N, C-alpha and C positions, 0 to 999 in steps of 0.2 A: 229804477224804484223797485224795489222789490212789495212792500206792501204801504197801501194809500187807507187812512181811514176816515169816512165817510160820518159827519156829525153837529154836533153843537156844543157850543164851550161856556164851560162855567165858570164863576169867580166862586171858591168854596170857602164858608167860614166852618172849622167843624171844630164840634166839642167833643172832650173825653169821654169816656164810659161815665155814663150817672146810675145810679139804681131803677129809676123810673123819668119816662116825660113828666112835669110838672104840673099839677092840674090846675083849673080854673084860678087866676089869680094868687099863685105860688111862686115862688122865685127860688132857684136850687143853684147849686155853685160846682163848678169842675178843676182840679187841676189843671187838665189838658188843654189847647186849645193851640188854634194854627189859622193861616190863612192857605189858601192852594187853591188850585185848579182843576176841575174834575168834567167829567163827560165823557163818556163812552168812546169819542174818536180820540182824543185826546190821551186818556188810559192807554187802549191798542196802543196807538204808537209810540208812546215811552215805553209800554213793556218789549216790543216786538226791535225799539231803536238798541235796549238793554241789550239783547240777543243779540247783538249784531249785523243785525240789516238793515239797509235803506229804507226807513219808512218816513214816510211823509202823512200829511192832513191836509184834507180840503174843509174848510170850516168860515163859517161870514166872520170877519173881525170888521172890529171899529174900534175909533177913537178914543174907549173908554180905558176904565181901569184893569177892568176882564181883561180886556185883549192884551193888554202891555203886558198883564201877569201872564199870562198864558205865551204869549212871545217872548217873556225871559227865562219861563220855563222850558220850553220847547228848543230854543239854542243852548242850555246846559245840556238838554237830553239828547240832544242832536237830530230834535224831528223837524222833516224838512215842512215849512211851508208855503214852497212855491206854489203848489197847486189852492192853495186857499184864494178867498176873495174879501177886497176892502172894500168899506163903504163908510160915509162918514156919518157919525153918530154913535150911541148907545146901542150897541149887540147884542152883548155878554150874556149872557145869565146869570144868577145870583145865587147860590142853594146854600141854607143852614142843614149840616146834617148834622144830629147828637145820634149818638152810640148808646144801647143801651141793650138787654138782656140778648146780649151777645150778635147782633145787627145794628143796622142804622136806621133813622128815619128822616123824611127830607123834608123842607119846606121850601119851594125854589119858586123864582120870581123870573119873566125872560122880557127885555122892555119890548114895546109895541114895535112892529115890525112887519111888514109884510111874511104872512108865512111858505109864500113858493119864497122867500131870498134864501131860508136857511135851511129850507129841502129843495133846492133847485137841482131838478134830475135831471133834466136835459145838460144841466151845466156838467154837472156830475160826469154825465156820458162822454162829453166831451173829454174833460180829464183822465177817465179811462184809457180811452182813445189815444189825445196825446203820449201820455205815461206808459200805458202797457205794463200795471203792476203783477208781479206774481199773484195775489193777494188782494183783496180791499176787504172791509168793515164798514156793515151799513147797521142801523139798527130795523128793524120792522116798523114800516108804517104802512097806511092808503099810499096804495102807486108806487109800492115799493119793486112790487115781480116784474115790470117793465124793465127795472133799470138790470135787476136779479140776471135776463134773459139776455141784455147786452154783453153785460160783461162777462155770461158764460160765451157767448158769441165773439166774445173777444182773447179767451184763452185765459179771461181771468176768473181766481178761487174767490168763491165769496162767504167768507164769516157772516153772517145774519143773528144780529143779537135781538132778541125776546125778551121783554120783561111783563113781570106780572101784568100789570095796567092795559099792555098793549094787548093781551091777549082779548081782554072784553072792550077796547076800546076801540083797537082797530085789527078785526078777524080779517075783513076783506083785504088788508095787505097782509095775510099772514100765510093767504092760499094762493100757494103758485102753481103754473100746470110742469110738471115733471117733466115731459116731452119737450117744452120749450127750455126750462132755466135749467134743470137741473137738479129742483131746490124742489121740495114738496113739502107743508105744513099743512095737516089736517083743520078742517074749521076750527071754532072756536070751540063747541064742547067738547070738542075730544082733547083738546091741548089743555082745556080747563081739568078735564080729568084724570088725565097723565102726568101735569106739571102743577098746576097751582099750588095742590094740598101741599106740596113738598116742606115749603119751608114754613110752616107751621106743624107738620107732625113729627114725628118718633122718626127714629132711623129706620126703623124696618120698613115701617111704613112708604117712608122717603124713597130706600131701594124698591118695594114694588112698583109705586108711581113713576119713578125712570124707567124701571122695565115695560111700564104701560107705556111711555114716551116713546120709548124705543121700538115696542112692538107697530104704532100710529104711525112713525117720521122714519121706517127705513128706509126711504129713498133719500136723505140725510145721510152722509157720510160719518157724522161727527155728532151727537148729542150730549151734551154736557149742561148739568143742572146745578146752581150755587144752592147750597143747603148753608148757610149759617148757624153755628159759629164753625160747623162741620168744616167747610171747605166747598169742593165741588164733589162731584159724582159724575163719571164719565159715565151713560147709557148701554155702553157695549162690557163694563167691565163688571155687570155687575148683576 
């Protein structure tokens, strides 16, 4: 297997572009609407499969509607679910996505379930050992550093996804010893200075922010910052 994406999957209710979010008691309409499935793991695995590589996903799936939607999507997309774990009951998250101002906002729900089951890092390491992918994808969270170190010891390249909320909420999960893992993120205040402002600032400031991030993240081979609606900037190219 070339790529395995680890994470949580969501059933998504997606509303198309609206001028602004509704105020208290207000109702607005949009002509665009769809049901979908999402989460970083399914998105990355799907994109990898579309590029022609053997892509798999390791997620927690149950007997709920969201899990069925994810299974159907992955069959169509050619994503291998063999590394995933199945349990009884509802486990898939539900997200309402609203598009406005060139970006999206989400309201999400996760059914009650032990957090350790959703992010069972010990099992994820077992998956890496069993499948030995060339690459894996994981979302930055507290406790992810030993997983990254183990991946590198197995010769597996790691793509770490850092969302804006992760920087404030999981700062310890974003700090990895370069000597042990090959990946390094500076403490939260450095990332805040280098990355968090990007989503809300003008393009010239975004470029400076990406350069600042690159300055502090030299141990990371590639730093990519998303700047809706402009797309993405690669730190090494600005």
